[in-house]
N, C-alpha and C positions, 0 to 999 in steps of 0.2 A: 183753578190752577194754584199750586202751592206757592207760598210766599218764598222769595229767594232768601238765602242766608245772608247775614250782614257782611260776610266776607266776599260776597260775589264780585264786587268791583276789583278786589285784590287777589282773586282766585288764581290767576296765572302766576303772579309773583309768589304766592304761597306754594303752588305746585313746583315751581322752579327751586325754591329753597328746600322743599322736601326731597326732591330728586337729588340735590347736592348732598343732603344729609344721608340719604340712602347709599350714595356712593361712598361717603365717609365710613359708614358702618361696614360696607363690604371691604373697604380698605383695612379696617381694624381686624376683621376676620382673617384677611390675608396675613396681616402682621402676626397674629396668633399662630396661624399655620406655619409661618416662617420662623417662629420662635424669636421674635424681635425683643429687644430690651424692654422690660416692664414699664419703665418710666416713659418711653416713647409711646407705648400703647395707652397708658393712662393719660398722656397729653392729648392724644387724639380723641379719647373718650370725653375729656373735658371740653374739647372743641365742639363735639357733637352735642353735648348738653347745652352749651351756649347757643348753638344754632337752633336747637329745639326751643329754648327759652325765647329766642327772637320770634319764632313762629307763633308761640303761645301769646307773646305780648301783642303781636299784630292782631290775633284773634280777639284778645281782650279789648283792644282799642276799637276794632270794628264793632264788636258786640255792644260796647258801652255807647258808642256814638249812634248806632242805628236802633238797637233793641231796647236799651235802657232809657236814654235821653228821649228817644222818639215815642216811648210808651206813654200811656196816660194814667194819672192817678194811682189807683191801687196796683195796677199792672206794673207801673214803674217801681214801686216798692218791692213787689214780688221778684221782678227781674234783677233788681239790685241785690236782693238776698241770694238769689240763685248764682249770680256772678261772684259774689263774695265767697260762697261755698266752693265754687270752681277754683277760684284763686287760692283758697286755703289748701285745696288738694294739690295744686301746682307747687306751692312753696313748702309743703309738708312731705317731702320725699322720704317716706318711711319704708 
């Protein structure tokens, strides 16, 4: 049997957040369809980005606690490097 992901205990909370974000994205699409004021659309996009950042932070936290700290020796170093690379991708929005 495959090992559960580190976020398994918070899976429902993550799914709920992602569903809310999905609704926000649909709302922004409606705003564009309705030709709403640009600043209002940008404000909603900013809220979506913050919400996604919170999901990402939860995943980083879960991964750090379960997969990095719980690893042994060389694997701990490898997983730390892997995590740092993933964090770099998150914060380097190019």
